[in-house]
N, C-alpha and C positions, 0 to 999 in steps of 0.2 A: 484671728484665724477662723475660717469658716467651718461649719459642722462637717461638710463633705470632706474637707482637707484633713480634719481630725480623724474621721473614720478611715480615710485612705491610709494615713500614717499608722493608725492602730492595726489595720488589716495587714500592712506590710510587716510591722514588727511581730505580729502574731503568726505570720506565714499562713494566712487564710486563703482559701481559693478566691479566684477573681469574682468581683461583684457582677451580678446579673441584672440588677435593677438600676436604672439611671436616676430616678427620683423617688424619694420616700416622703409620703404625706403623713403627718403626725397629728393625731387628735388626743388631747390630754384630759384627764379628769372626767371621763365619760361615766355617768351614774348608771350602774347595772343593778337593777332591783332584784333581790332574791325573795324566796317564798314568804319570809316573815316581814317583808317590807323594808328590810335593811338595804341601804345603798352602798355598793362596793365600787370605789373609785378605780378606774381602768384607763390605761393608755393603749392606743392602737397605732402601730407602725405599718403603713400600707405601701407596698412596692407598686410601681407602675407596670405590673405584669398581669395580664388576664389569666385567670385560672390558678393563681397561686394558692397553695394550701396554707394552713394556719399553725403557728406554734404558740402554745399557751404557757405562760409562766405566772403562777400565783405565789405571792411572797409577803411575809410580814416585815420586810426590811426596807421598804420604800421603793419608789419608781424612778428615783434620780440617781445621779452619780454613775458608778460603773454599770449598773443594770440598764440605764438609759443608753449608754454606749453599746451594750450588748444587744439591745433591741434594734438599734440601727444596723449593726453589723450583720445580724441574722436576716433582717428585712432586705438589706442590699443583696443578699445571696438568694433571694427569690421566694421569701415566705412572708405572709402576714404575721406580725408578732403582736400578741395581746398580753400585756403585763398588768396584773391586777393586784391591788393591796388587799391582803386578808382583812376580815372584819376587825374593827378596832384599831387599825394601824393606818397611818399616813392618809387621813381623810376619809377612810371607809367607816361607815357607821357601825354601831354595836360595840361589844366588848370582846377583846381578844382573849380567848380561852383555848389554849393549845389543844389541837386535834379534835375539838368538840364539833365545830361547824363545817369542817373542811369537806366532808362528803356532800352535804346538802348544798353548800355554797358552790362547790365545784360543779355539781350536776346542773344547778340553776344557771351557772355561767355558760355551760355547754348549751343549754336551751337558748340563751341569749345569742350565742354564736350562730346557731342554726337560723336565726331570724335576720342575720346581716346579709345585705345584698351581695357581698363578695364571697360568701360562704360557698365552698365547693363540696362539702360533705366529708372532708378528711382533715384531721388535725393531729398534731403531736404535742407532747409535753416535755418540758426541759426544766432542770433546776437541781440545786445542791442543798443538802441538809433538809431544813424544813420545807423548802420548795420541792423536795422529793417526797416527803411524807404526804403532801397534798396530792401528788400524782397517784400514789397507791390508794388514797382515800376514794378515788373515783374510778380507778382503772378497771375494776371488775364489772362496773355498770355502764361504762361509757359506750359499749357496743362496738360495732364494726367501724364506726367513724374514727375511733382512736387507732391510728396506724403506726405510731412510734412513740416510745418513751426513752428519755435519757435521764437516768437516775444516778446522781453524783453524790458520793459520800452520804448515803441515806439508807433507809430500810423501811419495810412495810410495818414493822412493829418497833416501838421505842421502849417498851417496858423492860426488856431484858438488858438493854444498854443502860437504862437508868439505874437498875439494880444489878449490875454486873456481879456475878458470883453471890447474889443475894445480899450484897453490901449496898452502898448508895453512892452514886457518882457525884459527890458533893461539888467538886471543882466545876464540872461541866454544867450541872443544873444551876448552881448559884451564879456562876459567871454568865450564863445565858439569861437568867432573870435580870441581872444587873444590866446586861446589854440591851434588853428590851425596854427596860425603864429609862436607860440613857437616851433612847431614841426620842423621848418626850421632852427632854430638856434642851435649852438653847445650845447651839453648836459651840460657842466660845466656852461655855461652862463645861461642856464635855471635854474639850481639848485641855482645859486646865486640870481637870480630874485625871486625865491620862498622863499629862506631864508630871503630875505629883506621884504617879505610880499607883493610882487607884487605892489609896490608903483605906477607904471604907470597905472595899471588897476584901482587902488583905485581912483586916480585922474580923470581918464577918466569917471568913473561912476558918478561923480559929475559935470562933465564939460558941459557947454552949449556954442554954440549949439551942439546938439547931432551929427550933421553931421561932427564934428571935433573929436568926442570921439574915433573913431577907430584909428586915427593917434596918439592921445595922448597915447592910450593903447599899440599900436604895433609899432609905428614909420612909418607905411605905411597906405595908403588908402585901405580899404577892400571892394572890389566891392559889395559883397552880402549884407554887412551891409548898405551900401549906398542905395542899391535897396530896402531893407526891410524898410528903413525909408521913402522912396518915395511911395512905393506901399502898402499903408496902408488900403485903403477902401476894404470892404468885396467883392465887385464885380470886383476887379482889374483883368484884363486879365492875368497879370503877374503870379498870383497864380494858374490859371486853369491848366497850364502845369506842376505845381510843387506839386500838391496834387493828391493822387491816390485813395481817398475814393469813388469817383463816380463809380468805377468798383469793389468795394469790394464784392458785391453780386455775381460776376462772379467767384470768387475764389472757387475752388472745393477741394483744398488740406485741410486736417485736420490741424487746427491751435491750438497751445498751446500758451497762453498769460501769461506772468509773469510781475507783476508790484508791486509798493509799495504805501502805503497811502500817503506818502510825496514825490511822484514822480512828476516831472514837466509835464509829458504827461498823467497822470492818467485819467482825464476826457475824453480826446480824445481816449485813448485806450479802455475805457469802452463804448464809442460810437461805436467803431469798433466791439466790442463784441455784442452790441445790434443789429447792422445791420446784422452781420452774423447769429445771432439767428433768426431774422425776415425773413431771406432768407432760413431758414430751416437747417442751419448748426449747428453743435454741438461742438463749440470750448471748449477747456479746459481753465479755468481761475484760476490763483493763485495771490492773493494780500496779501503781507506781511508787516511787520513793517519796511519798508525800504525807503531810499531816492534813488536818481538817481544813486549814485555811491557806495551804501552800499556793503561791502564785502559779507554780508549775502545774498544779492540779487544775486550776481554773482555765489555763490556756489549753491543756490537753483535753479537758472535757468539752470546750467549745469546738475544737477541731473534730473530736469524736462525734459530737452532736451534729455538726453540719454534714459529716459523711453519712451518718445514720438517717438524717432527714432527707438528704439527697436521694438515698436508696429507697426509703420506705414511704416518703411523702411525695417526692417529685419524680420517682421512677428513673433516676439517673444512675448509671453504673457507679459503684463504690470501689475504692482501691482494695485490692486483695490483701487479706491479712488472716492470721490465725484466729480462731474463735476466742481464744484466751491469750492475752498478752500480759506478762508479769515482768517486773524489774527485779532482778536478783541483786541484792545488796552485797556489800563487801568488796574486797579487792578482787578484781577479775570477774566481777558479775556483769550486769548489763541486761538488756531487754531480751526476753525469750518468748517464743510462740509455743503454745500448748494446745492440744486438741480439746481439753476439758479441765475442770477443776473439781477436786484436787487431782494432780497427775499421778500416775503409778509411782509408788514409793515403797521402800522397805522400812517399817518402823524399827528403830534400833534403840534399845534401852541403854542409856548412859547412867550408870549407877553413881549415886552420891557415896563417897568413901568417908569413913570416919576420919576426922581431923582435917577435912577440906579438899580431898581428892575427887576427881570426876573421870570416869572412863567406862567404855563398854566392857562387856565380859562379866563373869560371875561377880556378885557383890562380895565385899570384904566384911568380916565381922569386926566389931570394935565397940568401944563405949559411945553412948549418944553425945551429940553436940548440943550445947545448952545456951539459950539466950533468955534475956528478960525483956519483955515488952511493957512499956509504960505509956498508956494513952495520954498522960499529962505531958509527955515529951515524945510525941508519936514519930515513928520512922517516916522521914519525909519522902514524897514522890520527887523524882528527878527525871525530866523529859518524858518520853513515851507518848501515848495517845491522849492529847489534851485539846480542849476547844481552841485555845489561843495559840496560834502558830508560832509566835516568838518564843514560847516556853516548851513547845512540843518537840518530838522527834528524838533522834539519837544524840546523846550527850555522854561525856565522860563520867562514869559512875563511881570513880574512886572516892569522892567525898562521902557518899552514902555508905560505900562498902567499908570505910574505916570506922564506922560506928559500932559500938559493942552489941547493938540489938540486930545486927545483920550477920547471917552466916553466909560464907562463900565457899563454893566447891569448884575447883579449877583443874582442867585437864593439863596434860603435858602438851607442848607444842605439837601440832599435827604435822605429819610429814607430807601428806598428800592433801589436796583440797577436799573439804567436806562441804557438800552442797545440800542444804536442807530446804525442801520446797513442799509445803503442805501444812496440815494441822499439827500443832505441837501440844503435848500433854505432859503433865507431871503427876507422880504419885508420891506423896509425902507421908511417911509414917511418923506420927508424933505423939507425945504424951505431954499433957499440960495440967498445971494445978488449977486452971480456970476452965469452966465449961463453955464460956463464950469467948471466942477468939477469931482472928482472921489469919489466913495463910496466903502470903504474897510470894510468888515465884517469878523470877526474871532470868532470861537467858541473855548473856552478853558475849561480845567478841572482843577478846583481849589482844591488842596488836603488839608488835615487836617492841614498842616503847612502853608497854605496860598499861596503856590507856584502855579502859573497859567501857565499850560502847554497847548500849542496850539494843537488843534485837527484837524481842517480844516478851510479853509477860501476861500474868493473870492473877486474880485474887479470888478466894473463896471464903465465905463466912461460915464458921462452925458454931453450932448450937446444939443443945441436948436433943438427941433423937434424929438428927440429920444424917450422921454417919455412925455406924456401929463401932463400939469399942470392944477390944478383946479382953481376955481375963486379966491382963496386966495393965489395962487402962490405955492401951495404944489404939489410936484411931488412924485409919488410912484415908487421907484426904485427896481426892482426885481434883486436879486443877487444870482447867482448859486455858492455855495461853493463847494469845492472838496468833492466828496463822501467820506464816512468814515465807519468804523466799530469800535465802541468804547463803553466801559462800564464805566459808572460813578458809582463808588462804594458808598455804604452808608457812609454818613458823608462828601462826596465831594459836591462841588457846581458847577453848570454850569455858565459860564460867556460868555457874548457876547461883543466883542469890535466893536465900530463903529468909523471910522476915515476917513481922506481925502486922504489916500494913504499908500503905503508901499514901500519906496524908499531905495535902488535902484532896488529891485525886479521888480517893475513896474516903468516906467519912470514917473517922477512927472508931474502932470497936471499944466501947467503954469497959468491957469485961464483966458487965453486971446483968445483961439481958434486959435492961430498961428499954422502953419504946424509943424508936429512932429520933423522934422530934423533941422529946422531953428529957432525955438522959442528961444528967449533970454529974453523977458520981462516977469517978474514974478509978478503976481497980487494975493495978499492975500485977504481973504474974510471970513465972518461969514457964518455958516450954522446951522440950527436948526433941530433936530430930534424930530418929533412929535409922541406922543403915545395917545391912547384913542379910544373911540368908532368910531369917524369919521376918525381917522388916526391910525389904529391898526398896528403899526410897530411890526414885529414878526420874530421869527426864526421857520422854519418848520422842525421838527425832525422826521425821520422815526423810530418809536419804533417797535421793533420786536413783531410780532403777532403770530408767530409759531416757535417751537423750531428748532434749528439747531443741527447738530451732532458734538460733540467734536471729534477731530482727532489729 
């Protein structure tokens, strides 16, 4: 089967616009020298169209396989495509150190582009996850030549996602470290490890101390994993050179953002959107029913990206659409067009009721609900925003809800649809015999068959001095859950879980206050969730107050 036939079949399957270029010339392994002499291996897909603008993709995941097909598909639609391996990956020189070299290497690559005979003075950038971080690394300094960005499941700053709620995103970070290391081993060996269920990674996720987990998972010490265990505090100088959000308001290029409700970077990406809007920009936002690696996400981002590049790089008219498109989950949901994010909504307090009830209206007084959290048998994570698509997303939560270390609060069946669109927050009033603990809160949709499907969640780490305690030792813990768009259908119930963790998505809290990387002592303890007029534990849900447009 010829390459042209393969791309034609792929374009048809993906429902892409018609090709504009008849022939694509490809040069591979071009050595691009950056300022310290390092050579970065680069591929160039050139359409037979004079005056075509350029789309740049910088990636640590290689230039073959799906991204090679992507390069051809985009080039056939009228753009030069340059795909470059980040330093230390897939033939590029130097050592891969996440986020360290991407600003300088990206700007030096732009200088190289300017010297090419086909350069027109305009380029765009495209990519998901780390391929989006590298866009933000150069966006503020790329000048007027940067005409468009397509940032997919990514953010300008990774620190807050790494330490969500001031915990540690163990599953994401260690799984990513294992993935990067796996790129260096033979293909057959990698397939065998995957077939066996990645037993080394599974062992590593339960291993203590965490400072040894990278060697358990990969057989080697991973420098950035060790550094991320050490540089945990929010004011660490280490992170100031590795986040790019402080200059996001200087970015002048039009930005299209694509994300999913169950994506690991969703809160940080929506923060980027808010900062761009506050600076007067008008980014485009699409949030769908996707996880970080959903096939549907990749297809949607390619279509969105081509429309965006057509409009801002090629000057071709783009299809009309709302500035914000979101997919409302649940029975009777679907795609909606919105003028902005978050949309107008009325925050309603759904109070946790003693004994397991959940309802709006005044809180009920009653005795506290009590659970015991044991980090030696940590409450497991189930679905939700995870790096690996096969384990992520909405799943039936009944297995975890049946555990004695999980409290559930469930509403009566709703008589009318309850549509929640926007940021979700919880306020949990608790008393604990330990000073170091985590509070995990999850909202679920319980269907008519009793299945409990996770909608959104969040976790906060509590330690002495972070939140004030009242005279009776009760602390009010604010928990920011993932934003959401979800419709609870008539006959369904809302359910709130409260527990002491979600392992291994978040590193377990040992209960001792020991450092993240070296903690080995595990201390179990009781905690009480209080409800009532003095301690109104509640979930704050943004109920839609104005109609959106079905699209």
